[in-house]
C-alpha positions in Angstrom: 123.9 120.2 96.1 121.4 117.3 95.8 117.9 118.1 94.4 115.1 118.3 97.0 117.7 118.2 99.9 120.5 120.2 101.6 123.8 119.0 102.4 124.6 119.1 106.1 127.6 117.6 107.6 129.9 115.4 105.5 128.1 112.2 104.5 124.7 113.4 105.7 121.9 115.3 104.3 118.9 117.0 105.6 115.3 115.8 104.5 113.2 118.4 102.8 110.1 116.3 104.3 110.6 116.3 108.0 114.1 118.3 108.4 115.6 115.1 110.1 119.2 114.4 109.1 120.0 110.9 107.3 123.0 109.3 105.8 123.8 111.0 102.2 124.1 107.3 100.6 120.4 106.4 101.5 117.8 106.6 98.9 115.1 107.8 101.4 114.8 109.4 104.6 115.2 106.9 107.3 112.7 109.0 109.5 109.7 109.8 107.3 110.3 107.5 104.4 110.5 110.3 101.7 112.6 109.3 98.5 115.2 112.0 97.8 114.4 113.3 94.4 117.9 112.8 93.0 117.6 109.0 93.8 114.7 108.3 91.5 116.1 106.4 88.6 114.8 105.4 85.2 114.8 101.8 86.3 112.8 102.2 89.6 110.0 100.8 88.0 111.4 97.5 88.3 111.4 97.5 92.1 108.9 94.9 93.6 107.2 94.6 96.9 108.0 91.0 97.3 109.1 89.9 100.7 112.9 90.2 101.1 115.0 87.1 101.6 116.2 88.1 104.8 112.5 88.4 106.0 111.7 84.9 104.6 114.9 83.5 106.4 113.5 85.0 109.7 110.1 83.5 109.3 111.6 80.0 108.3 113.8 80.2 111.6 110.6 81.1 113.5 108.8 78.1 112.1 111.6 75.7 113.2 111.9 77.1 116.5 108.1 76.9 117.2 108.1 73.3 116.0 111.0 72.3 118.1 109.8 74.1 121.2 106.2 72.5 121.1 107.3 69.1 120.0 109.7 69.1 123.0 106.7 69.8 125.1 104.5 67.1 123.7 101.6 66.1 126.2 102.1 62.4 125.4 105.7 62.5 126.5 104.6 64.0 129.9 106.8 67.2 129.6 108.4 68.6 132.4 108.0 72.2 133.8 111.4 73.0 132.2 110.5 71.8 128.8 107.2 73.8 129.1 109.2 77.0 130.1 111.4 76.3 127.1 108.6 75.9 124.8 107.1 79.4 125.9 110.5 81.0 125.5 110.9 79.3 122.0 107.4 80.6 121.0 108.2 84.2 122.3 111.4 84.1 120.2 109.6 82.8 117.2 107.0 85.6 117.4 109.8 88.1 117.8 111.4 86.9 114.6 108.3 87.1 112.9 107.7 90.6 114.1 111.3 91.4 112.7 110.4 89.9 109.5 107.2 91.8 109.2 109.1 95.1 109.9 111.7 94.5 107.3 109.1 93.5 104.5 107.1 96.5 105.4 109.9 98.8 105.2 111.3 97.5 102.0 107.6 97.5 100.3 106.9 101.2 101.4 110.3 102.2 99.9 109.7 100.4 96.8 106.3 101.9 96.4 107.6 105.3 97.0 110.1 105.2 94.3 107.9 103.5 91.9 105.4 106.1 92.5 107.8 109.0 92.0 109.0 107.4 89.0 105.4 107.3 87.7 105.2 111.0 88.8 108.3 112.0 86.7 107.1 109.8 83.6 103.8 111.7 83.7 105.5 114.9 83.7 107.7 113.7 80.5 111.0 113.6 82.5 111.6 109.6 82.3 110.6 107.4 79.4 109.8 103.7 79.0 111.7 102.6 75.9 110.2 99.0 75.9 106.5 100.2 76.3 104.3 99.9 79.4 101.2 98.0 80.4 98.0 99.7 81.6 96.0 98.3 84.3 92.1 98.9 84.1 89.6 98.3 86.9 86.6 99.9 88.5 88.1 102.0 91.4 85.5 100.2 93.7 87.7 96.9 93.4 90.8 98.8 94.7 92.2 96.4 97.5 89.3 93.9 97.1 90.7 91.6 94.1 92.7 89.0 96.1 94.0 85.5 95.6 95.3 83.0 98.1 98.8 83.2 99.5 99.4 79.6 98.7 98.5 78.3 95.4 99.1 75.0 93.3 101.4 72.3 94.8 102.4 74.7 97.6 98.9 74.9 98.8 98.7 71.0 98.9 102.0 70.8 101.0 100.5 73.5 103.6 97.1 71.7 103.9 98.8 68.2 104.4 101.3 69.9 106.8 98.8 71.4 108.8 96.7 68.4 109.0 99.8 66.2 110.1 100.8 68.7 112.7 97.1 69.1 114.0 97.0 65.3 114.5 100.3 65.0 116.0 100.1 67.9 118.3 97.0 70.4 117.8 98.9 73.2 119.4 101.7 73.0 116.8 99.2 73.1 114.0 97.2 76.1 115.5 100.4 78.2 116.2 102.4 77.5 112.9 98.8 78.3 110.9 98.6 81.7 112.8 102.3 82.4 112.2 102.2 81.5 108.4 99.2 83.9 107.9 101.2 86.7 109.7 104.8 85.9 108.4 103.6 85.4 104.7 101.2 88.6 104.5 98.0 86.3 104.3 96.0 87.1 101.0 97.8 88.9 98.2 96.3 91.6 96.2 95.9 90.7 92.3 97.1 94.0 91.4 100.2 93.8 93.5 101.0 90.4 92.0 100.5 91.4 88.4 102.8 94.6 89.0 105.6 92.4 90.5 105.5 89.9 87.7 105.7 92.5 85.1 108.6 94.5 86.6 111.1 92.7 84.8 109.4 93.5 81.5 107.3 96.6 81.4 106.0 99.1 83.9 102.4 98.7 85.0 100.6 102.0 85.1 97.0 102.9 86.1 94.8 105.8 86.4 94.1 106.9 90.0 94.9 109.6 92.4 95.7 107.4 95.5 99.0 105.8 95.4 98.7 102.0 96.5 100.3 98.7 96.0 100.5 97.3 92.6 100.1 99.5 89.4 102.0 103.0 89.6 99.1 105.6 89.8 98.9 108.5 87.3 96.9 111.0 88.9 94.3 112.7 86.3 91.5 115.3 87.1 88.1 113.9 86.2 87.8 116.7 83.3 90.8 115.1 81.7 90.2 111.4 82.4 88.9 110.3 79.2 91.7 112.0 77.1 94.2 110.5 79.3 92.8 107.2 79.0 92.8 107.3 75.3 96.3 108.3 75.1 97.7 105.5 77.4 95.5 102.9 75.9 96.6 103.6 72.5 100.1 103.7 73.4 100.2 100.7 75.8 101.9 97.5 74.7 99.2 95.7 76.8 96.1 96.5 78.6 95.2 94.1 81.6 91.6 94.7 82.7 89.3 93.5 85.4 86.2 94.4 83.9 83.1 96.1 85.9 79.8 97.4 85.4 80.5 100.9 86.2 79.9 103.7 83.7 83.6 104.5 83.5 84.5 100.7 82.9 81.9 100.5 80.4 83.0 103.6 78.7 86.5 102.2 78.5 85.4 99.2 77.0 83.6 101.0 74.2 86.7 103.0 73.5 88.7 100.0 73.2 86.3 98.5 70.7 85.9 101.6 68.9 89.8 102.1 68.3 90.7 98.5 67.7 92.5 98.0 71.3 90.8 95.1 72.2 93.2 92.5 70.6 95.9 93.8 73.0 93.8 93.3 76.0 93.9 90.6 78.8 90.6 90.2 80.7 90.8 88.7 84.3 88.0 86.7 85.9 88.7 87.5 89.6 88.5 84.4 91.9 87.8 86.3 94.9 86.3 89.6 96.0 86.3 91.1 99.6 83.1 92.8 100.2 83.8 96.6 101.0 81.6 96.2 104.1 83.1 92.8 105.4 84.2 93.3 109.1 86.1 90.0 108.2 88.0 91.6 105.3 91.0 92.3 107.5 91.1 89.0 109.3 94.1 87.9 107.4 92.7 84.6 106.4 95.3 83.3 103.7 92.5 81.1 102.0 89.7 83.0 100.1 86.4 82.1 101.8 83.2 80.9 99.9 81.6 84.4 100.5 84.7 86.1 98.5 84.2 83.6 95.8 80.5 84.4 95.6 81.1 88.1 95.5 83.4 87.7 92.7 80.9 85.6 90.7 78.2 88.1 91.2 80.5 90.9 90.2 81.4 88.8 87.0 77.7 88.2 86.0 76.4 91.7 86.6 79.3 93.0 84.6 78.7 90.5 81.9 75.1 91.6 81.8 75.9 95.2 81.4 78.4 94.7 78.7 76.3 92.6 76.5 73.4 95.2 76.9 75.4 98.1 75.6 77.9 96.4 73.2 78.6 93.4 70.8 80.4 91.6 73.3 79.7 88.7 75.5 81.9 87.8 78.3 82.7 83.9 78.8 80.8 82.2 81.7 82.3 82.6 85.1 85.7 80.9 85.3 87.5 82.1 88.6 91.2 83.0 88.0 91.2 82.6 84.4 92.8 85.1 81.9 91.2 85.7 78.6 92.4 87.3 75.4 90.0 89.0 72.8 90.2 88.8 69.0 89.1 91.5 66.5 85.6 89.9 66.3 84.9 90.0 70.0 85.6 86.4 70.7 87.4 85.4 74.0 89.9 82.7 74.4 91.4 81.4 77.6 95.1 81.7 77.4 96.2 81.5 81.0 95.4 81.5 84.7 96.0 84.4 86.9 98.3 82.2 89.0 100.5 81.8 86.0 100.2 85.4 84.9 101.5 86.5 88.2 104.8 84.8 87.6 107.9 86.1 85.6 107.6 83.5 82.9 103.9 83.9 82.7 103.8 87.4 82.3 106.3 87.3 79.4 104.3 84.5 77.8 101.3 86.5 77.9 102.9 89.7 76.5 104.3 87.5 73.7 101.1 85.8 73.1 99.5 89.4 72.8 102.0 90.6 70.3 101.7 87.5 68.0 97.9 87.7 68.1 98.0 91.5 67.1 100.9 90.7 64.3 98.6 87.9 63.1 95.4 89.8 62.7 97.1 92.8 61.2 98.7 90.3 58.7 95.5 88.9 57.7 93.8 92.2 57.5 91.2 91.5 60.3 91.9 94.4 62.2 93.4 97.8 61.7 94.1 99.5 65.1 94.2 103.2 65.5 96.3 104.6 68.1 95.2 108.2 68.1 91.6 109.8 68.6 91.7 111.4 65.1 88.1 111.8 63.6 86.6 111.5 66.8 83.4 113.9 67.0 
């Protein structure tokens, strides 16, 4: 009999969560989404929340249908009533495709998150291991869900801008509709933590302390009374530490412990490019481009954090450099090694992990740092 579920008729199983019957071959309940315990595998940390290919295809088809429908009803061409009806039908069909794409993407992401989180729970219980090590994500809890970056970046952003301008100039309605559909179909803004977890998914698991499962790093629930000991254990064993620093007492204590034990040289510090204000009613508007207000929030956060760290420790954060990633040497010096846009890709994550390993080996070879990975001798 499968763990956590009872076999019913041939080819089906009963969900222990909601009691409904699902196909036996499914990894999770088709009704409540619960992942069956016996389907949690040692490789589930590799699952990502990226948009599935079939959802992307549906959105591309929707774009093409809208463009064709609206261009056929161009006001300069003195469109007939039939062409206008056809345009309306095309827009309706396109919006249906976008809705289908969003449903497919959301369902796939929820299943991936559930299986990843259950992997983390079993790892936390000692039932599953990470033979290639893991990365630890540190941040103030107050930043959860607020550190974002643009959906379109680099050359793609330029193509999108130029394409929208061209559409608006040739047919304003086409530009407006495509813009709104793009924001809906692509998921608008992306969370920094989610991008990091997806990029690292082919290299190492990304864990974080926290009691609330969410997109991005797999959360390891820890009582407040055990938080410091758990942090020391994870930070000491981690292959890499990725940090968005903060001025909270918890974040400052983490930095102090990392400096004390010699873990700074395996740490990447991220300077956020955009932070949504927690009480900003526009934070859920879905605008795929960070606004000046979110950039100002990020700069204010960085400057406040820099002042708090320098006042307590012999560390001085670099000047605000939105979207930059810094490595730290044993003397507390910062070196910019990448941008978040690069770190959030498969190759960029691999390069960053390799750079951290090389830096640690070089410092150990030169005798400039002797990291301690336990809390012995702590008074």
